[in-house]
C-alpha positions as CSV (number, residue, x, y, z in Angstrom):
1,M,15.0,-17.8,4.8
2,A,12.4,-15.1,4.8
3,K,10.4,-14.6,1.6
4,D,11.0,-11.5,-0.5
5,Y,7.4,-10.3,-0.9
6,Y,8.5,-7.4,-3.1
7,Q,10.1,-9.8,-5.6
8,I,7.1,-12.1,-5.5
9,L,4.8,-9.2,-6.6
10,G,7.5,-7.8,-9.0
11,V,7.7,-4.3,-7.4
12,Q,10.5,-2.1,-5.9
13,R,10.9,-1.8,-2.2
14,N,9.9,1.9,-2.4
15,A,6.7,1.2,-4.4
16,S,3.6,3.1,-3.4
17,A,0.5,1.4,-1.9
18,E,-1.3,1.9,-5.2
19,E,1.6,0.3,-7.2
20,V,1.6,-2.7,-4.9
21,K,-2.2,-3.0,-5.3
22,K,-2.0,-2.7,-9.1
23,A,0.7,-5.4,-9.3
24,Y,-1.2,-7.8,-7.1
25,R,-4.4,-7.4,-9.1
26,K,-2.6,-8.0,-12.4
27,M,-0.8,-11.1,-11.1
28,S,-3.9,-12.5,-9.4
29,K,-5.8,-12.3,-12.7
30,E,-3.0,-14.0,-14.6
31,L,-2.5,-16.8,-12.1
32,H,-6.0,-17.4,-11.0
33,P,-6.5,-21.2,-10.5
34,D,-9.7,-21.2,-12.7
35,K,-7.5,-20.4,-15.7
36,H,-4.9,-23.0,-14.9
37,K,-6.8,-26.0,-13.5
38,G,-4.6,-28.8,-12.3
39,D,-1.3,-26.8,-12.6
40,K,0.2,-27.1,-9.1
41,D,3.0,-24.7,-9.8
42,V,0.6,-21.8,-10.7
43,E,-1.6,-22.7,-7.7
44,Q,1.5,-22.3,-5.4
45,R,2.4,-19.0,-7.0
46,F,-1.1,-17.8,-6.6
47,K,-0.9,-18.6,-2.9
48,E,2.4,-16.7,-2.7
49,I,1.1,-13.5,-4.2
50,N,-1.8,-13.5,-1.9
51,E,0.4,-14.0,1.1
52,A,2.7,-11.2,-0.2
53,Y,-0.2,-8.8,-0.7
54,E,-1.7,-9.6,2.7
55,V,1.5,-8.2,4.2
56,L,2.5,-5.4,1.7
57,G,-1.2,-4.2,1.5
58,N,-1.4,-3.8,5.2
59,P,0.5,-0.6,6.4
60,K,1.3,-2.0,9.9
61,K,2.4,-5.5,8.6
62,K,4.4,-3.8,5.9
63,Q,6.3,-1.7,8.4
64,T,7.1,-4.7,10.5
65,Y,8.2,-6.7,7.4
66,D,10.4,-3.8,6.1
67,Q,12.1,-3.6,9.5
68,F,12.5,-7.2,10.5
69,G,12.2,-9.2,7.2
70,T,9.2,-11.1,8.5
71,A,5.5,-10.1,9.1
72,S,5.6,-11.7,12.5
73,G,8.2,-9.3,13.8
74,P,11.3,-10.2,15.8
75,G,9.8,-13.3,17.2
76,G,9.6,-14.9,13.8
77,G,12.6,-13.6,12.1
78,A,16.0,-12.0,12.5
79,G,15.0,-8.7,13.9
80,F,16.5,-9.2,17.4
81,E,20.2,-9.6,17.5
82,G,22.5,-10.2,20.5
83,F,24.6,-7.1,20.7
84,Q,28.1,-7.8,19.4
85,G,29.7,-4.4,19.2
86,F,30.9,-4.8,15.6
87,G,32.4,-2.0,13.6
88,N,31.0,-0.4,10.4
89,G,32.2,-3.2,8.0
90,D,30.1,-5.5,5.9
91,F,31.9,-8.7,7.2
92,S,33.5,-9.4,3.8
93,G,37.0,-9.9,5.1
94,F,37.2,-13.7,4.6
95,A,36.1,-13.3,1.0
96,D,38.7,-10.6,0.5
97,I,41.5,-12.9,1.8
98,F,40.5,-15.7,-0.5
99,E,40.3,-13.3,-3.4
100,S,43.7,-11.7,-2.8
101,F,45.5,-15.1,-2.9
102,F,43.4,-17.0,-5.5
103,G,41.9,-14.3,-7.6
104,G,38.3,-13.6,-8.4
105,G,36.6,-14.6,-5.1
106,A,35.8,-17.9,-3.4
107,G,34.1,-19.1,-6.6
108,G,37.3,-18.9,-8.5
109,G,35.5,-17.3,-11.5
110,G,37.7,-14.2,-11.7
111,G,34.9,-12.0,-12.8
112,K,34.0,-8.4,-11.8
113,R,33.1,-7.8,-8.2
114,K,31.4,-4.7,-6.9
115,R,32.2,-3.7,-3.3
116,N,29.8,-0.8,-3.1
117,R,27.3,-1.9,-0.4
118,G,26.8,0.7,2.3
119,E,28.4,0.3,5.6
120,D,26.3,-0.9,8.6
121,M,25.8,1.6,11.4
122,E,25.2,1.4,15.1
123,V,23.3,3.8,17.4
124,G,21.9,3.5,20.9
125,I,18.6,4.6,22.3
126,S,17.4,4.8,25.9
127,L,13.8,3.9,26.9
128,E,11.8,3.6,30.1
129,L,10.4,0.3,31.3
130,K,6.8,1.5,30.7
131,D,7.6,2.3,27.1
132,L,8.1,-1.4,26.4
133,V,4.6,-2.6,27.4
134,E,3.4,-2.0,23.8
135,D,5.0,-1.7,20.4
136,A,6.3,1.8,20.3
137,E,7.6,4.1,17.4
138,R,10.6,6.2,18.0
139,T,12.2,8.8,15.7
140,I,16.0,9.4,15.9
141,E,18.3,11.8,14.0
142,I,21.6,10.5,12.7
143,Q,24.4,11.6,10.4
144,K,24.7,9.1,7.6
145,M,25.5,8.7,3.9
146,V,22.5,9.1,1.6
147,A,22.1,8.9,-2.1
148,C,23.3,12.0,-3.9
149,A,20.2,13.9,-5.1
150,D,22.3,15.8,-7.8
151,C,23.3,12.7,-9.7
152,D,20.6,10.3,-8.5
153,G,23.4,8.1,-6.9
154,S,25.2,7.5,-10.3
155,G,28.3,9.4,-9.3
156,M,28.5,11.2,-12.7
157,E,27.2,14.5,-14.0
158,K,23.7,14.5,-15.6
159,G,24.1,14.0,-19.3
160,S,27.4,12.3,-18.9
161,K,28.2,8.6,-19.6
162,K,30.3,5.8,-18.3
163,I,33.6,4.9,-20.0
164,T,36.0,1.9,-19.7
165,C,38.2,2.2,-16.7
166,K,41.8,2.8,-17.8
167,E,43.4,1.4,-14.7
168,C,42.0,-2.1,-15.2
169,S,41.0,-1.9,-18.9
170,G,37.5,-2.8,-18.0
171,T,38.2,-6.0,-16.1
172,G,37.3,-4.6,-12.7
173,Q,40.6,-6.1,-11.3
174,V,44.2,-5.2,-11.2
175,T,47.2,-7.5,-10.8
176,R,50.1,-6.8,-8.4
177,Q,53.3,-8.9,-8.1
178,Q,54.6,-9.5,-4.6
179,Q,57.7,-11.2,-3.3
180,S,57.0,-13.9,-0.6
181,F,58.7,-16.9,1.0
182,F,57.5,-19.0,-2.0
183,G,58.9,-16.6,-4.6
184,T,57.0,-14.0,-6.7
185,I,53.2,-14.2,-6.3
186,A,50.7,-12.5,-8.7
187,Q,47.8,-11.2,-6.7
188,R,44.6,-9.8,-8.1
189,F,42.7,-7.0,-6.3
190,V,39.5,-5.1,-7.0
191,C,40.4,-2.1,-9.0
192,P,40.7,1.0,-6.8
193,D,39.5,3.4,-9.5
194,C,36.3,1.7,-10.5
195,Q,35.7,-0.5,-7.4
196,G,35.3,-3.5,-9.6
197,A,32.7,-2.1,-12.0
198,G,35.0,-1.9,-15.0
199,E,33.6,1.5,-15.8
200,V,34.1,5.1,-14.5
201,P,32.1,8.3,-15.1
202,E,33.2,10.4,-18.0
203,K,32.5,13.4,-15.9
204,K,32.3,13.0,-12.1
205,C,29.6,14.5,-10.1
206,E,31.1,17.5,-8.3
207,H,28.6,17.3,-5.4
208,C,29.6,13.9,-4.2
209,G,33.0,13.3,-5.7
210,A,31.7,10.4,-7.9
211,E,30.7,8.5,-4.8
212,G,27.0,8.7,-5.6
213,R,26.3,9.5,-2.0
214,K,27.0,12.2,0.6
215,Q,26.6,12.7,4.3
216,E,23.4,14.3,5.7
217,K,21.4,14.4,8.9
218,V,18.3,12.3,8.5
219,R,15.4,11.2,10.7
220,V,14.8,7.5,11.0
221,N,11.6,5.9,12.3
222,I,12.1,2.8,14.5
223,L,9.5,0.3,15.6
224,V,10.5,-0.9,19.1
225,P,8.7,-4.2,19.7
226,A,6.9,-4.8,23.1
227,G,8.9,-6.8,25.6
228,I,12.3,-6.0,24.3
229,R,15.0,-6.2,27.0
230,D,17.9,-4.1,28.1
231,G,21.1,-4.8,26.0
232,Q,19.2,-6.3,23.0
233,T,19.8,-5.0,19.5
234,L,17.4,-4.3,16.7
235,R,18.4,-4.5,13.1
236,I,16.8,-2.0,10.8
237,R,17.3,-3.2,7.3
238,G,18.5,-0.7,4.7
239,Q,18.8,2.2,7.1
240,G,22.6,2.2,7.3
241,N,24.8,4.2,5.0
242,A,23.8,4.4,1.3
243,G,25.8,2.2,-1.0
244,R,28.3,3.7,-3.5
245,L,27.0,4.4,-7.0
246,G,23.4,3.4,-6.2
247,D,24.3,0.0,-4.6
248,E,22.3,-1.4,-1.7
249,P,22.5,0.4,1.7
250,G,23.8,-1.1,4.9
251,D,21.8,-1.9,7.9
252,L,21.3,0.2,11.1
253,Y,21.8,-1.7,14.4
254,V,20.0,0.0,17.3
255,H,21.2,-0.9,20.8
256,I,18.5,-0.8,23.4
257,S,19.2,0.6,26.9
258,V,16.3,0.4,29.4
259,R,16.5,3.0,32.2
260,S,16.0,1.7,35.7
261,D,12.8,2.5,37.6
262,K,13.1,2.6,41.4
263,R,9.5,1.4,41.7
264,F,10.0,-1.9,39.8
265,T,12.5,-4.6,39.2
266,R,12.3,-6.7,36.0
267,D,12.8,-10.4,36.3
268,G,12.6,-11.9,32.8
269,D,9.1,-11.1,31.7
270,D,7.9,-10.7,35.3
271,I,7.8,-7.4,37.3
272,R,8.6,-7.2,41.0
273,S,7.8,-4.4,43.5
274,D,7.3,-3.8,47.2
275,T,4.5,-2.1,49.2
276,T,3.9,-1.5,52.9
277,I,0.6,-1.9,54.7
278,A,-0.6,-1.3,58.3
279,V,-0.6,-4.3,60.6
280,I,-4.4,-4.1,61.1
281,D,-4.8,-4.4,57.2
282,A,-2.6,-7.5,57.2
283,I,-4.7,-9.0,60.0
284,L,-8.2,-8.1,58.6
285,G,-7.4,-7.9,54.9
286,T,-8.1,-4.9,52.7
287,Q,-7.8,-3.7,49.1
288,I,-5.0,-1.3,48.0
289,R,-4.0,0.5,44.8
290,V,-0.5,-0.4,43.5
291,E,1.5,0.9,40.5
292,T,2.3,-1.5,37.7
293,V,4.0,-0.9,34.3
294,R,0.5,-0.9,32.9
295,G,-0.8,1.7,35.3
296,P,-2.4,1.6,38.8
297,V,-4.5,-1.5,39.6
298,D,-6.3,-2.8,42.6
299,L,-4.6,-5.5,44.7
300,K,-6.6,-7.6,47.2
301,I,-4.8,-8.2,50.5
302,P,-6.2,-11.4,52.0
303,E,-7.0,-11.7,55.7
304,G,-4.0,-12.9,57.7
305,T,-1.4,-11.8,55.2
306,Q,2.1,-12.4,56.6
307,P,5.1,-10.0,56.6
308,E,7.3,-10.4,53.4
309,Q,4.5,-12.5,51.8
310,T,4.4,-12.1,48.0
311,L,1.1,-11.7,46.1
312,R,0.6,-12.1,42.3
313,L,-1.1,-9.8,39.8
314,K,-1.6,-12.2,36.9
315,E,-0.4,-11.0,33.4
316,K,0.4,-7.5,34.7
317,G,4.1,-7.8,33.9
318,M,6.0,-7.4,30.6
319,P,4.8,-8.8,27.2
320,V,6.5,-12.0,26.1
321,A,8.2,-11.1,22.9
322,G,6.7,-12.9,19.9
323,S,3.7,-14.0,21.9
324,S,0.3,-12.7,23.0
325,R,1.1,-13.6,26.6
326,S,2.5,-11.4,29.4
327,G,4.4,-12.0,32.5
328,N,3.1,-11.5,36.1
329,H,3.6,-8.7,38.6
330,Y,4.7,-9.9,42.0
331,V,4.2,-7.6,45.0
332,K,6.1,-8.2,48.2
333,I,4.1,-7.1,51.3
334,H,5.9,-5.3,54.1
335,V,3.8,-5.0,57.3
336,E,4.4,-1.8,59.4
337,I,4.2,-2.4,63.1
338,P,3.6,0.9,65.1
339,K,6.2,1.9,67.6
340,K,3.7,3.6,69.8
341,L,-0.1,3.1,70.4
342,S,-2.7,5.4,71.6
343,R,-4.6,4.5,74.8
344,T,-7.6,3.3,72.8
345,E,-5.4,1.2,70.5
346,K,-3.5,-0.3,73.4
347,K,-6.8,-1.2,75.3
348,I,-8.1,-2.9,72.1
349,M,-4.9,-4.9,71.7
350,E,-4.9,-5.9,75.4
351,E,-8.5,-7.1,75.1
352,W,-7.6,-9.0,71.9
353,R,-4.6,-10.6,73.7
354,S,-6.7,-11.8,76.6
355,T,-9.0,-13.7,74.3
356,R,-6.2,-15.8,72.7
């Protein structure tokens, strides 16, 4: 499981760079090994805060960590996901089933249970093959639920307070009796009025209907890692719908579609293309300019190159995700044989044939 660097430094996820730096300096002074010689626990914590600051104190590493949950990006964490086509739920269905029959969730404790996490969302973006050679930032506009600015996500008017929910008497749950094959069964459900909190606003926020969130069009920045493939999905943590009443937001799943390029064919991390040369160049050899996903490069055509022969441009293919390596670019050579020759060309070819 990935480490929570924000928790290690004791700062909020929206903390500024200065707040992160201040927290790190304070903790490094308190936990410096010179003050706690021989204390292995303190020594370990000191290493952890240094590791955390190395990531959160670096804007690029921080952006990668915030998006993928690990500083090494999708190669070292759960940023890449196979596309599953799930809906906007939070996959809590099994827990709900257990709770409805046995009351109080899988743990059987019967306590309050909030169900206010924001829904996950899905979007799709289309990219060109050349866009994936390096890490790329993309900005998209989406309609989603955001925290209500008028009530700061609380769902109640400013100056108001929370009171005990009358529907559940503050328990966060309501009991319903239901007839079944086994007789009358008492089932407990999360209270529909307070959503399990046990409290409701005395005066509801008129701008969001006591939801603590409302729909807006927002811009979301996405870091697309180099080498990602068509059909893969990125998970952007915390960029789904805002949670009700200030609870945690859902995630945003971005489905990647790579537009085809008639010049290239992708084969895993390798790129394949075709080019045509004159028969004389195949015989004598030459140097030509070919297009790659990284731009035009020179390709040496060896003397005696055969039709349909494939030549390799080393590491001119796609980056290997989570690695510093790249695939190769393979160029298939087609040799153009002229249908007609000039008198001079024909004479030269006849002389050449007579020498063989």
